[in-house]
N, C-alpha and C positions, 0 to 999 in steps of 0.2 A: 320503311314507310310506304304504304300504298296510297297513292293519290288518285282519286276517282274524278274523272272529267265531269260526271253528272252532278257532283256535289257543289251546290252554290255556296259561295263564301258568306258566312254569317256576320251580322252586324255586332260589333263588339263595343261595349261601354267600359272604359277603364277609369277607376277613381284613384288618383294619385300618380304623379309622374316622377317620383323620386325612386331611384334604384330599380326594383323589379318592374314598376309601372312603365318607366321609360324604355327599358329593355324589351318588354312585351309589345308596347305600342309600336316601336320601331320595327321589330320582327314581323308583327302581324300586318302592319301597313305595307311593308316591303313585299309581303307575300300576297297582297291584293285584298286583304280584308278591309271592309269599311270600318274605320276606328274613330271613335269619339272619346275624348278624355276630359275629365273635370279636374282642375288643379288650382289651389288657392295661391300658389307662389308665382308671382309674375315673372321672376327670373327663369324658373323652370319652363314656363309657357313659352317665353321668347327663345330659350335654348332649343326646345323641342320643335318649335315652329320652323326653325332653319334646317332641321335634319330629317323630317319625316312628313309624309303626305297624310295627315290626319286632321280631324276637326277638333280644335282645342278650345275649351271653355274655361274662362277664369272665374272661379267661384268655389264654394264649399260643397263637399259631398253630402252635407246635411241640409243643403238648400233644395227644397222640392222644386223651386223655380228653375234651378240649374238642371235638375233632372228633366223637367219639361222642355227646357231649351235644348237639351241633348236628345230630345225625342226618345226618351227611355222606353216608351211603349212599343217601339219598333225594334228594340235591341233583342238579340238572341242570346247574348252572353254578357254577364256582368263579371268584371274582375276588380275586386276591391282590395287595393294594396296601398292604402295610406299608411302613415306611421302610427296609427292608433287602432288597436285591436277592437275596441268598442265600436268605433265608427265603421270598421269593415264588417263586423257582424251585424250591426243594425242596418247597414246598407243592403245586406242580402234580404232582410225582411221588407225593406222598402221596395227593392227590386221585385220581390214576389207580388207586391200590390200592383206594380206596373205590368205584371205578366211576363217578366223576363224568365225564360225557362231554365237557363243554366247559370248557376251562381258559384263563383270562386272567391274565397277570402283568404288573405294573409293574416295569420294569427300567431303571435310570438308565444303566447302562453300555451302550455301543454295541458291546461286544466279544462279546455273546451274542445269538443269535437269527437272525443273517443266514446266508445259504448258505455264506459263507466263514468263519464262526466255527468255533472248535474244537468248540463245542457248539451245534448249531442247534436250532430249535424241536422237531423230531422227537425229538432226543436227550433233550430236557427234558420231553417230553410236554406241550408248551404249544401251544395253538391260536392265541393272539394275544399278542404281546409289545408292550407300550406303553412308549415312551420319552417321558415328558412334556416334558422339556427339548428333546428333538430335535423334537417336534411344534411347540413354541413357536418354536424357531429357524427351522424350515422355513416356518412361517406368516409370521414377520417378513420373511424373505427374499422370500416370495411377494408380500407387501404392498409392499415396496420396489420390486420389479420390475414391479408392476402400474401401471396408469395413474396418474400424478401422486401416488402414495403414498396414494390413497384406496382404501378397501377395496371390492373388487368381487367379488360372489358369483355364481357360475353356478348356476342352478336350471333345472329342467325340461329336462334334457339339454343345457344351455347355450343354449337358445332364449330364455330370459328371464334378465335380470341385475338384481341389486340393488346399488346403489352407496351408500356411506356418505360423507357430507360435512358440514362445519359451515356453518351459515347465517350470513352476514355482513350487516351493516346495509344494504349496497348490493345485496343479492341480490333478484331479482324475486319471490322467495318470502317475503321477510321481511314481517311484519305482514299477512299474507294468510291467510284461512281456506281450507280445502281446496276448498270449493265454488267460491269465487271463482277460485282457481287453476285449477280444472278448466274454468271458463267462459272464462277469459282465454287459457289456453294449451291450445287444443283441436286444434291442427294435427297432433299425434301423441299417442298415449296413454301416460301414465305415472301413477304413483300413489305418494304418500308413504305408506309402510306402517308406519313406526315412527319415533318421535323420543324422544331422551333430553334431559331438562331437569332440572338439579340432580341429585338422586339418584333421579329417577323415570323409568321407561320408560313411554311412552304409545303405545298402538295407536290411532291417531286416527280420529275420525269426521269428517263433512263440515264441522262447525262449529268444528273445532279450528283455532286460529290458530297459525301458525309465528312464532317470535320470533328475533331475532338471538341468536347463540351456541347455538341449538338444534343438536344433532347429529342428523341425519336419515338415514333409509334410504329411498331412492326406487327403485321398480321400473319397468323398461321392457323392451321387447324388445331383443335383442342388436343388431338393425339400427338401432334408434332411440337407443341409448345415446350415440353421439357428439353427436346433437342435444340430448339431455338435458344432457350435460356442458357444451355451449356455453351452454344456457339458464341453468344454475346458475353458470357462470363457472369451470368446472374446466378447467385446461390439460392437454392430453394430452402428457406427456413423461415420460421416465424420470428417476429420481433417481440421481445419480452420486457425491454426497458425503455420507457418513454418519458421525455421531459416536455412539459407544456408551458409555453410562455403566455400568460394571460388567463385569468380565472373567470372570465365573463360567461355568457350563456353557452357559447360553443366549447370553450376550454373545460369548464366544469362538467358539462354534459358528456364530453369525451371521457373524462376521468371516471364519471359515474358508470358509463356504458362498459368501459373496459373492466371495471370491477377488480376483483382480487386475482384474476388470471394474468394480469400484466402489471409489472412494477411501474407505478406512475409517480412522477414528481412534478408539482406545479410551482411556478414562480409568479407571484402576483405583486404588482407594484403598490397597490393600495393596501395600507395596513389593516383597515377595518374589514375589507373584503377578504383578505388573507385569513384573518381570524375567523370570519364567518365560514369560509370554506374548510378550515381545519376541523370544525365541528360537523360540517355537512357531509364531507367525503371521508368515509370510514376507511377506505382501502388506498387512499392516496396521501402522499407526504406533501404538505403545503409549506412553501418558503416565501418569506417577505423580502423583496428586493427588486432591483431594476435589471431585468433580463437583457437589456441592450448593452450592458456593461460586461466586457470580456472577463474581468476578474470575478464578477458575481456568477457568471456561468461556470467558470472553472471551479469555484468554491462549492457550487451546487452539485458538482459531479457530472458535468456534461461529458467528460471523457468516458464515463461508464455507460452512456446511453446508446441505444440503437436507433431511435427515432426522435427527432426534435420537431416540435409543432409550435408554430407561432399563431396565436389566436387572439391577439389584442384587437382593439377597435381602430388601430392606426395602420394604414397600409404601408407607410414608409418604415415604421418600426418593425413590422412583420418581415418585410423584404430585407432590410439591413441586418436584422437579428438572425435571419436564416443564413445570410451570406457569412456573417461572423461565426455562427455555430458550425457551418459547413467547414470553414477553415480550421476551427479549433478541433473538430472531430476527425478531420482528415490528417492532422499533423500533431503528433505528440513528441515532445522532447526533440523536435527538429527532424523527426523521421516520419515517412508516410505510413498511414495505417489503412485499415480496411475501408475501401471506398464504398462498400455496400451500406454504410450507415446513411440514413435518409433524413431529409428535412421536408416537412409539409407546412405550407403557409396559407393563411387566408389572405386574399387580396380582393377587396370589394370595389376597387377602381378598375374598370375594364381595360383602360389604356395601359395599366401596369401589369396585366395578367401574364402575358408572354414574357415580359421582362423578369417577373418574379420566377418563372419556371426556368429561365435560362441563366440567371445570374447567381442565385443562391439556393432556391428551392427545387428539390427534385420533383415535387408535385405542388401546384398552386391551385387553390379552390376559390370559387367566387360564389357566395351565397345567393347573389342576385341571379346568376346563370343557373345554379342548381334549382332554385325556385321557379324561374322562368321556364326551364326545360320541363319540369314536372307539369306545369300548367299547360304548356303547349301540347305535351303528350296527352293530357286529359281532354283538351279541346278537340284533338284530332284522333281520339282513341279508336274510333271506328275505321280510321284510315291506316293506322300504324301497324306494321309488323314489328319493327324495333327502331329505336333512335337513342343516341347517346351523345353527350358532349365530351370532347377530348380535353380534359382538364389541363389548363396551362397553355392550350393551343387555341387559336382562333379558327376552330374547325369542328365539324360534327360528322357522325357516321349514321347513315340511314339505310334502310332496306326497302327496295322497290321491286315492282313487277313491270316488265316492259310491255307496253301495249302494242297491238298489231300495227305494223307499218309506222312505228314511232322512229324518230331520227336515230336513236341508239341502235336500232336493228338493221340499219342500211349500210353500215361500213364498219371495218375493224376499229378498235379503240384508238389506234395510232393515227387514224385518218379523220378524226372528228373535227379537227380544225383548231386554230390557235386561240379561239375565244374561250375554250374550256381548259386550256393548259394553265396549270397553277391554281385553278379555282375548283375544278371537279376532277376526282380520280376514282375510277371504277376498280375496286380492290378484289372482288370475287364474284363468281357466278355459280348458281346451283344447277348442275348439269349431270345427267346420268346417275341421279340418285345421291350425289354428294357435292359438297362445296369445293370449287377449284379456284386457285389463285388466277386472277385475270392479268394478262400481259398485253403488250401492244398489238399482237396479232389476233387477240380474242375478239370475236364478234358476238354480241348479245342477240339472242333470238327472241321472237315474240313469246310472251307468257313466261319467260325465264325470270327467276328472282336474282337480284344483283345487290351487292354491298357497295355503297357509294360514299366516298369521303368528299366533303365540300366545305367551303367557307360558309358561315352562318347565313349570310345574305345572298347566297347563290341557290337557295332552295327553289326559287321560281325557275331558274335555268335548268336545274335538275328535273323539275316537273315537265318542262317543255321537251327536254331530251328524251324522257322515258314515256311521255304521253302524247307528244306531238302538239 
């Protein structure tokens, strides 16, 4: 992410404070954007008012008087993320009449916005349409098709990669602190940049010890990634057998996208929906049953599966079913089996996200964060080099350029001070024509590109660190 000092922060008008709207309002307000939000639910207004510095208006997105009260004519960006597609799309037409130049709408239906749609984005005066469930489905498919079902994120134009994996008791990283790991495994550079333990995300320092069951993100160059996977014990293979709990928008779309290349079995609790899906999905097997029941999972053939996905609309069901499935897949007839079998769960309650990733799910996805990240990237598209959210972690990775005489250029990373410890971690620097892993003695020079891992609400501190 390149942050330009000369760029004035734009006025943002948000319609709807449920889910994506709240996430964006909190993020943008924390980063200093002037945010105004219109929301009809008094409870959501009171909740948001205690947690963010934004102007909140109680009213309907379809009330022109509310738009006038929000001073919509001075807004630079509209983000319409109410629970109703029609309201979001119509709001963009209203915003156009108020002269708002940039308009974003959340639309669940895939029948709007594409070039082949009856109404495309130009017809609707929308600059970006976000389909949260489609983003989640696409991300799940990407994770299944990637190496061994572990999440791999490309950063720095694909030259560096970050891989997520769970640490097992037999791992060479277990019960080791990062300093000892660096001294022992020094034949190629890599760095543990984040770990999740319990409900806590840690951006670790050199004295941090890695424990069994920690979920970790490790960064290495693309060319060194196979060696890193061998060290950690990750097998490089594709997943071909997938079980999906829940046949809603996300679950059915995952099955559709995977097509005939992957063996897919869906468990759907609602009988009518199961019957509908059995006709709709030609390459998937659809079963009617309660996937939170161990006996149902076993009868459905869970022991044959490589990846188990929970995509119901209930966070608790997704987390607990992932935990149950993980236990059943890792133990057959009282003996331990291949721990490379993976679970992926949807968790749309932000407070549960890290818990989901550390208790039962190898990877936890949040549609709100997926959608919010896409919108933030679009809003800051002229400033961004790259940005990604670390799924299941309360952390993000961004790429920046150090400005002349910025604080980051004045001293080595180990001397930056306690205020950055645990919140900001510089993982790499582009130097002498290649990316290098950053360590405590590394000092960032002006105009150098760097990869930074930070807590989501620390972006302002990262900006100050790199721009002064």
